[in-house]
Phi, psi and omega in degrees: 000316180298320179298322180295319179296316181298316179300317180298314181296319179297320178295320178298314181293324180292329181289334179302322182269007183273110181265135180209149173267104189273001181207160174229035185259131174296339178289347177286356175295333189261158176060233177252018181100195181277108183290126185275156177290129176264104180167169181273172179297328178301315178288318182298326179292344175254035179066018178095007181293124183246014183272359186282122176285140184207133180265357182244310183277144180278128177251107182264005178275325181235111183296341177296334182289344179300328182289348179279344186295136175253341180231152173293135186235135172239122185236139176214144182204153178215167186221138167256125185239135174241126185233139173248121182259124188236127171239182178288344183253328187203168177235144175222156178240149179214149178224152178202156176233130185227152169268122192266326182194157174213115189213155179229137175237134182237122175276133179225073183057248181280352180254162171214141181240138175228141175208158181172192182220131180220150171293138179265308177212159182224146175240129179195103179208156178212101191236141174239135177222156183226137177226151178234126179232104185058247183261005183251126171253130179243127175249122181254138176242109182259132180219140178212145174203167181128178182200159169249136180246163184227118169265131183226152172216133185220163180226131174245144182227133179273103180293317176211182179296339183257335191234135177227152179229147180207160178212143172225152178251142185228131176251121182258136180205161177154181182220139179235131177239136179225153178214154176224114177255126181243118175251134186244146182227141182250136177283112183257003180288140177274334175197168177076213184296134180298140175236116185256132174244138185288135171293146188303315184243138168254184182236154176227137173238122182241128182241142175228133179233120175255127189246152172202152179171161181237139172217170186231158178220130179240156182205155173233144178225133182229138177214135181210147176295136180252314178196117181052247182270000183271131179240153171248140184220156179211161184213141176224131173229149178216128175243114180290162178300142181222169183246133176246121183263137179240125169266114190252142172227150180219131175240141173234152182195183178255148179223160171237143179189161177244106179054037176080004182257136179056048178287131180232148180284153179238114179074186181275137177291157178259131179276126179255134180282114177238147183287149168289153185232163175232137177243133176277110173291127188292148172290151183221135180231127180233134175229135181222154179213148180200175182211151176154179174260111188301339179267359185228302183203155176208141171225139183204172182218150178224152172230133179240131177245129181231126184274086184272000188297335180261010182286164181205194182245164179296322178241144185278000182262012176275125185246179177063023178222144174214177184227144177230166179299138184257150179220137177231135178243134184228137173226124182198175179177187179214167179217134176237114182305309180197099186291346179262001187298133174256342185272334184225121178296320186291342175286343178264357178286141176268122179257120185243157177193164179181175178218141176223152175219137179212146166266114191290343183092352178271129180235117180237131182051040179065020177247124177286131180271120183244159185218135178217144184205152170252142182229150174220156179196161177230136171251107188255110183294140175272129189302134175079008181222175172263011183272163184220147165259121185248133180236136180225150178225135182224134176229133184196181180226144175219142175087189183210155176272353181294152176058031177073018181271189187238135171258133181250123169258121185231151172228126181242128175246120185242148177216140182204167178241137171240099185261127186234141180197163173265114181268325188252093179228141176285135179282134177269339180228143176268000000 
């Protein structure tokens, strides 16, 4: 048992130093980047629905669910994502592989404890734009990367057989770096077709933001018999508004390059004094309800409201963007043909699916950025254990081509392990 705890802690600590580009979206330029889904592949395969009660799988969306655990659980999951970025002028493709979560759940009679590490948001973009002002053409190369991570620890308590309550504390940390390289060209033609020659030196602006902050999440979970083996269940979570602090630095300098290729710095950069900033992480309220036989089938729905109106950007000089309250709608569930079957393995497989739609709360050029996706998944039991190999697939669209923006078509393939065992048992023999 001690070895298992040590291995879990070592894996958690190793993930702290694991740097990854978790997104390839130009929309990650704004706010704190592309906010990642907080949940396991089991929940994500049901479009993110976290209201499902489960005594085996770890639910990190609602801390009240920790008290449902009957076995110690170790969960890990990752995603391969393929995205097609479409504008009115061109198309681009991007791929990435990310580690999504690493978490442990411990059952302690009426209590349950959960802790782990998950990415909170990611920044990852590489954009080129061109403008012409009289005889000057400017080509800008925008690049950003980095992420914010979240360490969490939570406690769930079973108030009664039907009702549970939970709370978790989360520490957010990470670093985001962005840069803008501007190369300028002068029209030297005296007449006819423009002929542009590059100015000897271009400019570079490099920004770094180191973030830290604490926030909390509370939850309630309710389950009651409705008819024979059919149960009705509901879930409520609330995260109050919190503050994320950014220590910002900015350097500017001169560069040389040919059409953005092999750009090299010239001389020492100049440090510009920029203020540190604070961003209000929006409060979030989620309510879900569902019905079903937990050993056979379940269908449920959730609605999430997020107060984004006080949200902001890392730097105050970002324009053409605003924020509105966000809303997400989720419908999902699962089906198990026969979890006791000995004759057919596939009858014990959990088949999951769902649909979600959300207004992300991001408004660019007066256009609300929306996101919609279909999800499918399989929970494949490992023979002779209560553990599962979980596979998920998600296909969706985000954004719009209107007003010079980008529409993203994405496909995400996720895989994870949910390992379950009894850690705390009295020995009958020495």
